DSSP file (Angstrom, degrees, kcal/mol; ACC not computed):
  #  RESIDUE AA STRUCTURE BP1 BP2  ACC     N-H-->O    O-->H-N    N-H-->O    O-->H-N    TCO  KAPPA ALPHA  PHI   PSI    X-CA   Y-CA   Z-CA
    1    1 A M    >         0   0    0      0, 0.0     3,-1.9     0, 0.0     2,-0.1   0.000 360.0 360.0 360.0 -25.3   10.3   -8.1   -1.3
    2    2 A G  T 3   -     0   0    0      1,-0.2     3,-0.2     2,-0.1     0, 0.0  -0.362 360.0 -31.1  62.1-131.2   11.6  -10.5   -4.0
    3    3 A E  T >  S+     0   0    0      1,-0.1     3,-1.6    -2,-0.1     4,-0.4   0.247 103.1 114.1-105.6  11.8    9.2  -10.7   -6.9
    4    4 A D  T <>  +     0   0    0     -3,-1.9     4,-0.5     1,-0.3     3,-0.4   0.791  68.5  61.6 -54.9 -33.8    6.0  -10.1   -4.9
    5    5 A W  H 3> S+     0   0    0     -3,-0.2     4,-2.3     1,-0.2    -1,-0.3   0.656  83.2  81.2 -72.9 -17.8    5.2   -6.8   -6.5
    6    6 A K  H <> S+     0   0    0     -3,-1.6     4,-3.7     1,-0.2     5,-0.3   0.931  87.7  49.7 -58.0 -49.5    4.9   -8.1  -10.1
    7    7 A A  H  > S+     0   0    0     -4,-0.4     4,-2.2    -3,-0.4     5,-0.2   0.942 115.8  43.4 -60.4 -49.0    1.3   -9.5  -10.0
    8    8 A D  H  X S+     0   0    0     -4,-0.5     4,-2.7     2,-0.2     5,-0.2   0.964 117.7  46.7 -58.0 -54.0   -0.1   -6.2   -8.4
    9    9 A Y  H  X S+     0   0    0     -4,-2.3     4,-2.8     1,-0.2     5,-0.2   0.942 113.2  46.6 -56.4 -52.3    1.9   -4.1  -10.8
   10   10 A L  H  X S+     0   0    0     -4,-3.7     4,-1.7    -5,-0.3    -1,-0.2   0.864 110.6  52.7 -65.7 -30.6    1.1   -6.0  -13.8
   11   11 A A  H  X>S+     0   0    0     -4,-2.2     5,-2.9    -5,-0.3     4,-0.6   0.943 112.3  45.5 -65.4 -47.6   -2.6   -6.0  -13.0
   12   12 A A  H ><5S+     0   0    0     -4,-2.7     3,-0.8     1,-0.2    -2,-0.2   0.890 112.2  50.8 -60.9 -41.4   -2.6   -2.3  -12.6
   13   13 A K  H 3<5S+     0   0    0     -4,-2.8    -1,-0.2     1,-0.2    -2,-0.2   0.827 106.7  56.0 -66.0 -33.8   -0.6   -1.7  -15.8
   14   14 A A  H 3<5S-     0   0    0     -4,-1.7    -1,-0.2    -5,-0.2    -2,-0.2   0.579 126.2 -99.9 -80.7  -5.8   -3.1   -4.0  -17.7
   15   15 A G  T <<5S+     0   0    0     -3,-0.8    -3,-0.2    -4,-0.6    -2,-0.1   0.630  88.1 112.1 103.6  17.7   -6.0   -1.8  -16.6
   16   16 A N  S > <S-     0   0    0     -5,-2.9     3,-1.9     1,-0.3    -1,-0.1   0.053  73.6  -4.7-102.4-146.4   -7.3   -3.9  -13.7
   17   17 A R  T 3  S+     0   0    0      1,-0.3    -1,-0.3     2,-0.1    -2,-0.2  -0.136 136.2  11.9 -47.9 135.3   -7.2   -3.2   -9.8
   18   18 A H  T 3> S+     0   0    0     -3,-0.1     4,-2.5     1,-0.1    -1,-0.3   0.634  81.3 141.4  72.9  19.6   -5.4    0.1   -9.0
   19   19 A K  H <> S+     0   0    0     -3,-1.9     4,-3.0     1,-0.2     5,-0.2   0.865  70.9  51.7 -60.1 -33.4   -5.3    1.1  -12.7
   20   20 A G  H  > S+     0   0    0      2,-0.2     4,-2.8     1,-0.2     5,-0.2   0.898 106.8  52.1 -71.3 -40.2   -5.9    4.8  -11.7
   21   21 A L  H  > S+     0   0    0      2,-0.2     4,-2.4     1,-0.2     5,-0.2   0.964 112.3  46.4 -60.3 -48.9   -3.2    4.8   -9.3
   22   22 A Y  H  X S+     0   0    0     -4,-2.5     4,-2.4     1,-0.2    -2,-0.2   0.946 112.7  48.8 -54.0 -50.9   -0.9    3.4  -12.0
   23   23 A Q  H  < S+     0   0    0     -4,-3.0     4,-0.3     1,-0.2    -1,-0.2   0.912 113.2  47.0 -62.4 -37.4   -2.0    5.9  -14.5
   24   24 A R  H  < S+     0   0    0     -4,-2.8     3,-0.3     1,-0.2    -1,-0.2   0.886 121.2  35.6 -70.8 -32.3   -1.6    8.9  -12.1
   25   25 A W  H >< S+     0   0    0     -4,-2.4     3,-1.4    -5,-0.2    -2,-0.2   0.653  88.7  88.4-100.1 -13.4    1.9    7.9  -10.9
   26   26 A K  T 3< S+     0   0    0     -4,-2.4    -1,-0.2     1,-0.3    -2,-0.1   0.722  98.3  40.4 -59.8 -18.6    3.6    6.4  -14.0
   27   27 A E  T 3  S+     0   0    0     -4,-0.3    -1,-0.3    -3,-0.3    -2,-0.1   0.459  91.3 113.7-106.3  -2.0    4.8    9.9  -15.0
   28   28 A M  S <  S-     0   0    0     -3,-1.4     5,-0.1     1,-0.1    -3,-0.0  -0.380  78.8 -94.9 -63.8 141.0    5.7   11.1  -11.5
   29   29 A P     >  -     0   0    0      0, 0.0     4,-1.7     0, 0.0     3,-0.5  -0.220  31.3-119.0 -56.7 149.9    9.2   11.7  -10.7
   30   30 A S  H  > S+     0   0    0      1,-0.2     4,-2.1     2,-0.2     5,-0.2   0.774 112.0  57.0 -61.2 -29.1   11.0    8.9   -9.1
   31   31 A N  H  > S+     0   0    0      2,-0.2     4,-1.5     1,-0.2    -1,-0.2   0.883 105.7  51.7 -68.8 -36.4   11.8   10.8   -6.0
   32   32 A E  H  > S+     0   0    0     -3,-0.5     4,-2.3     2,-0.2    -2,-0.2   0.862 110.9  48.2 -62.9 -41.0    8.1   11.4   -5.5
   33   33 A I  H  X S+     0   0    0     -4,-1.7     4,-2.5     1,-0.2    -2,-0.2   0.924 110.1  50.2 -67.6 -42.1    7.4    7.7   -5.8
   34   34 A E  H  X S+     0   0    0     -4,-2.1     4,-1.9     1,-0.2    -1,-0.2   0.790 109.8  51.5 -72.8 -25.9   10.1    6.7   -3.4
   35   35 A K  H  X S+     0   0    0     -4,-1.5     4,-2.2     2,-0.2    -1,-0.2   0.903 110.1  51.0 -72.0 -42.3    8.7    9.3   -0.8
   36   36 A S  H  X S+     0   0    0     -4,-2.3     4,-3.0     2,-0.2     5,-0.2   0.918 107.4  51.7 -61.5 -41.9    5.3    7.8   -1.3
   37   37 A I  H  X S+     0   0    0     -4,-2.5     4,-2.5     2,-0.2    -1,-0.2   0.952 110.3  49.6 -60.3 -46.5    6.7    4.3   -0.7
   38   38 A R  H  X S+     0   0    0     -4,-1.9     4,-1.5     1,-0.2    -2,-0.2   0.911 112.2  47.5 -56.7 -40.7    8.3    5.5    2.6
   39   39 A S  H  X S+     0   0    0     -4,-2.2     4,-2.1     1,-0.2    -1,-0.2   0.892 110.0  51.7 -67.3 -40.4    5.0    7.1    3.7
   40   40 A L  H  X S+     0   0    0     -4,-3.0     4,-2.1     1,-0.2    -1,-0.2   0.890 108.7  52.0 -66.1 -37.7    3.0    3.9    2.8
   41   41 A R  H  X S+     0   0    0     -4,-2.5     4,-1.8    -5,-0.2    -1,-0.2   0.890 108.8  50.4 -66.3 -33.9    5.5    1.8    4.9
   42   42 A I  H  X S+     0   0    0     -4,-1.5     4,-2.3     1,-0.2    -2,-0.2   0.937 110.2  51.7 -65.6 -44.9    5.0    4.3    7.9
   43   43 A Q  H  X S+     0   0    0     -4,-2.1     4,-2.6     1,-0.2    -2,-0.2   0.869 107.0  51.0 -65.2 -39.3    1.3    3.7    7.4
   44   44 A I  H  X S+     0   0    0     -4,-2.1     4,-2.1     1,-0.2    -1,-0.2   0.880 110.6  50.3 -65.4 -37.1    1.6    0.0    7.5
   45   45 A D  H  X S+     0   0    0     -4,-1.8     4,-1.8     2,-0.2    -2,-0.2   0.901 110.5  48.7 -63.5 -43.0    3.6    0.2   10.8
   46   46 A V  H  X S+     0   0    0     -4,-2.3     4,-2.8     1,-0.2    -2,-0.2   0.940 112.4  48.1 -66.2 -45.0    1.0    2.4   12.3
   47   47 A H  H  X S+     0   0    0     -4,-2.6     4,-2.0     1,-0.2    -2,-0.2   0.847 110.7  52.3 -59.6 -35.4   -1.8   -0.1   11.2
   48   48 A L  H  X S+     0   0    0     -4,-2.1     4,-1.8     2,-0.2    -1,-0.2   0.862 110.3  47.6 -70.1 -34.2    0.1   -3.0   12.6
   49   49 A D  H  X S+     0   0    0     -4,-1.8     4,-2.7     2,-0.2    -2,-0.2   0.875 108.1  56.2 -73.1 -38.0    0.4   -1.1   15.8
   50   50 A K  H  < S+     0   0    0     -4,-2.8    -2,-0.2     1,-0.2    -1,-0.2   0.914 110.0  44.6 -56.1 -42.6   -3.2   -0.3   15.8
   51   51 A I  H  < S+     0   0    0     -4,-2.0    -1,-0.2     1,-0.2    -2,-0.2   0.862 117.3  44.6 -72.0 -31.6   -4.0   -4.0   15.5
   52   52 A A  H  < S+     0   0    0     -4,-1.8    -2,-0.2     1,-0.2    -1,-0.2   0.778 129.4  25.2 -78.6 -28.1   -1.5   -4.9   18.2
   53   53 A N  S >< S+     0   0    0     -4,-2.7     3,-1.5    -5,-0.1     4,-0.4  -0.538  70.4 162.3-136.6  65.2   -2.5   -2.1   20.6
   54   54 A P  G >>  +     0   0    0      0, 0.0     4,-2.3     0, 0.0     3,-1.9   0.839  68.5  68.0 -60.4 -32.2   -6.2   -1.2   19.7
   55   55 A D  G 34 S+     0   0    0      1,-0.3     5,-0.1     2,-0.2    -5,-0.1   0.739  92.3  60.6 -63.8 -20.2   -6.9    0.6   22.9
   56   56 A K  G <4 S+     0   0    0     -3,-1.5    -1,-0.3    -7,-0.2    -6,-0.1   0.715 120.1  26.2 -73.4 -18.8   -4.4    3.3   22.0
   57   57 A Y  T <4 S+     0   0    0     -3,-1.9     2,-0.5    -4,-0.4    -2,-0.2   0.596 104.7  81.0-121.5 -19.6   -6.6    4.1   18.9
   58   58 A I  S  < S-     0   0    0     -4,-2.3     2,-0.1    -8,-0.1    -1,-0.1  -0.832  74.2-123.8-102.2 127.9  -10.2    3.0   19.6
   59   59 A K    >   -     0   0    0     -2,-0.5     3,-1.4     1,-0.1    -2,-0.1  -0.404  20.8-122.3 -64.1 146.8  -12.6    5.1   21.6
   60   60 A E  T 3  S+     0   0    0      1,-0.3    -1,-0.1    -2,-0.1    -2,-0.0   0.690 104.6  64.2 -65.9 -22.4  -14.0    3.6   24.6
   61   61 A N  T 3  S+     0   0    0      2,-0.0    -1,-0.3     0, 0.0     2,-0.2   0.403  76.1 110.2 -84.2   2.1  -17.7    4.0   23.4
   62   62 A L  S <  S-     0   0    0     -3,-1.4     2,-0.1     1,-0.1    -4,-0.0  -0.574  73.0-116.1 -78.8 148.1  -17.3    1.8   20.4
   63   63 A S     >  -     0   0    0     -2,-0.2     4,-2.4     1,-0.1     3,-0.4  -0.334  24.9-109.9 -72.5 156.7  -19.2   -1.5   20.5
   64   64 A Q  H  > S+     0   0    0      1,-0.2     4,-2.5     2,-0.2     5,-0.2   0.857 121.5  55.7 -61.0 -32.3  -17.2   -4.8   20.5
   65   65 A Q  H  > S+     0   0    0      1,-0.2     4,-1.9     2,-0.2    -1,-0.2   0.838 109.1  47.0 -72.8 -28.9  -18.6   -5.5   17.0
   66   66 A Q  H  > S+     0   0    0     -3,-0.4     4,-1.7     2,-0.2    -2,-0.2   0.818 113.1  47.4 -75.5 -32.6  -17.1   -2.1   15.9
   67   67 A R  H  X S+     0   0    0     -4,-2.4     4,-2.5     2,-0.2     5,-0.2   0.901 112.4  48.7 -73.7 -36.1  -13.8   -2.7   17.5
   68   68 A D  H  X>S+     0   0    0     -4,-2.5     4,-3.4    -5,-0.2     5,-0.5   0.923 107.7  57.0 -68.4 -38.9  -13.6   -6.2   16.0
   69   69 A G  I  X>S+     0   0    0     -4,-1.9     5,-2.9    -5,-0.2     4,-1.4   0.935 112.3  40.8 -56.4 -42.8  -14.5   -4.7   12.6
   70   70 A L  I  <>S+     0   0    0     -4,-1.7     5,-2.9     3,-0.2    -2,-0.2   0.927 120.1  43.6 -65.5 -44.2  -11.5   -2.3   12.8
   71   71 A I  I  <5S+     0   0    0     -4,-2.5    -2,-0.2     1,-0.2    -3,-0.2   0.873 126.5  26.0 -76.4 -39.3   -9.1   -4.8   14.2
   72   72 A Y  I  <5S+     0   0    0     -4,-3.4    -1,-0.2    -5,-0.2    -3,-0.2   0.576 136.2  14.9-102.4  -8.9   -9.9   -7.9   12.0
   73   73 A R  I  X<S+     0   0    0     -4,-1.4     4,-2.4    -5,-0.5    -3,-0.2   0.620 121.3  42.0-129.8 -67.6  -11.3   -6.5    8.8
   74   74 A Y  I  ><S+     0   0    0     -5,-2.9     4,-2.0     1,-0.2     5,-0.2   0.928 117.1  40.8 -54.8 -59.0  -10.6   -2.7    8.2
   75   75 A W  H  ><S+     0   0    0     -5,-2.9     4,-2.0    -6,-0.2    -1,-0.2   0.916 116.4  51.1 -64.1 -40.0   -7.0   -2.2    9.3
   76   76 A P  H  > S+     0   0    0      0, 0.0     4,-2.3     0, 0.0    -1,-0.2   0.940 111.5  49.3 -57.9 -43.4   -5.9   -5.6    7.7
   77   77 A K  H  X S+     0   0    0     -4,-2.4     4,-2.3     1,-0.2    -2,-0.2   0.855 109.8  50.4 -65.6 -34.4   -7.6   -4.5    4.5
   78   78 A E  H  X S+     0   0    0     -4,-2.0     4,-2.3     2,-0.2    -1,-0.2   0.824 107.8  53.4 -69.3 -30.7   -5.8   -1.1    4.7
   79   79 A I  H  X S+     0   0    0     -4,-2.0     4,-2.5     2,-0.2    -2,-0.2   0.928 110.7  47.9 -71.3 -47.9   -2.5   -2.8    5.2
   80   80 A L  H  X S+     0   0    0     -4,-2.3     4,-2.6     1,-0.2    -2,-0.2   0.931 111.3  49.0 -60.5 -46.8   -3.1   -4.9    2.0
   81   81 A N  H  X S+     0   0    0     -4,-2.3     4,-2.5     1,-0.2    -1,-0.2   0.926 110.4  50.7 -57.3 -44.2   -4.1   -1.9    0.1
   82   82 A F  H  X S+     0   0    0     -4,-2.3     4,-2.3     2,-0.2    -2,-0.2   0.953 111.0  50.2 -58.9 -46.7   -1.0    0.0    1.2
   83   83 A R  H  X S+     0   0    0     -4,-2.5     4,-2.8     1,-0.2    -2,-0.2   0.934 108.7  51.9 -58.9 -48.2    1.2   -3.0    0.2
   84   84 A Q  H  X S+     0   0    0     -4,-2.6     4,-2.2     1,-0.2    -1,-0.2   0.878 109.0  50.1 -54.5 -41.7   -0.4   -3.2   -3.2
   85   85 A Q  H  X S+     0   0    0     -4,-2.5     4,-2.5     1,-0.2    -1,-0.2   0.878 109.0  51.1 -68.9 -34.6    0.3    0.4   -3.8
   86   86 A I  H  X S+     0   0    0     -4,-2.3     4,-2.5     2,-0.2    -2,-0.2   0.899 108.7  53.3 -60.9 -43.8    3.9   -0.1   -2.7
   87   87 A Y  H  X S+     0   0    0     -4,-2.8     4,-2.4     2,-0.2    -2,-0.2   0.917 109.9  47.4 -58.2 -45.7    4.0   -3.0   -5.3
   88   88 A I  H  X S+     0   0    0     -4,-2.2     4,-2.3     2,-0.2    -2,-0.2   0.912 112.2  48.3 -59.2 -46.8    2.8   -0.7   -8.1
   89   89 A F  H  X S+     0   0    0     -4,-2.5     4,-2.4     1,-0.2    -1,-0.2   0.896 111.3  50.6 -62.3 -35.7    5.2    2.0   -7.2
   90   90 A T  H  X S+     0   0    0     -4,-2.5     4,-3.0     1,-0.2    -2,-0.2   0.918 109.6  51.6 -66.5 -39.9    8.1   -0.6   -7.1
   91   91 A G  H  X S+     0   0    0     -4,-2.4     4,-2.4     2,-0.2    -1,-0.2   0.890 108.7  50.4 -67.4 -37.3    7.0   -1.9  -10.5
   92   92 A I  H  X S+     0   0    0     -4,-2.3     4,-2.1     2,-0.2    -1,-0.2   0.951 114.7  44.3 -57.4 -50.0    7.0    1.7  -12.0
   93   93 A L  H  X S+     0   0    0     -4,-2.4     4,-2.7     1,-0.2     5,-0.2   0.900 112.5  51.8 -63.2 -45.8   10.5    2.2  -10.5
   94   94 A Q  H  X S+     0   0    0     -4,-3.0     4,-2.7     2,-0.2    -1,-0.2   0.921 109.6  49.4 -59.7 -44.8   11.7   -1.2  -11.7
   95   95 A E  H  X S+     0   0    0     -4,-2.4     4,-2.8     1,-0.2    -1,-0.2   0.936 109.6  52.0 -57.9 -47.9   10.5   -0.6  -15.2
   96   96 A R  H  X S+     0   0    0     -4,-2.1     4,-1.7     1,-0.2    -2,-0.2   0.911 110.8  47.2 -57.2 -44.9   12.2    2.8  -15.3
   97   97 A N  H  X S+     0   0    0     -4,-2.7     4,-1.6     1,-0.2    -1,-0.2   0.895 111.2  52.0 -66.7 -36.3   15.5    1.2  -14.2
   98   98 A H  H  X S+     0   0    0     -4,-2.7     4,-1.0    -5,-0.2     3,-0.2   0.933 109.5  49.1 -61.8 -44.3   15.2   -1.4  -16.7
   99   99 A E  H  < S+     0   0    0     -4,-2.8    -1,-0.2     1,-0.2    -2,-0.2   0.840 109.9  51.9 -64.2 -32.8   14.6    1.2  -19.5
  100  100 A K  H  < S+     0   0    0     -4,-1.7    -1,-0.2     1,-0.2    -2,-0.2   0.820 114.0  42.6 -75.2 -32.2   17.6    3.1  -18.4
  101  101 A T  H  <        0   0    0     -4,-1.6    -1,-0.2    -3,-0.2    -2,-0.2   0.500 360.0 360.0 -94.8  -6.2   19.9    0.0  -18.5
  102  102 A S     <        0   0    0     -4,-1.0    -1,-0.2    -3,-0.2    -2,-0.1   0.488 360.0 360.0 -86.2 360.0   18.5   -1.4  -21.8
């Protein structure tokens, strides 16, 4: 992941996008945050599979416009949101680890 997490984490910490997530989770136990990261990674994998194999997940009666909305807009947006949440959780854990070693 490198340093990718920093921008989303710092934005949330500063009160911007995902500030509520940051506020709710900053005091949570580290093991709960790690569990959430694992869960979000699973959700990303599921959504990637939905994009790659939409017929497994989309009902036959949806219009092509609705299908395209799921495949090209909704599911990719969800993946981005999950990744941003992982980055915020990573930032919380990194900050804690830094505080322990300082």
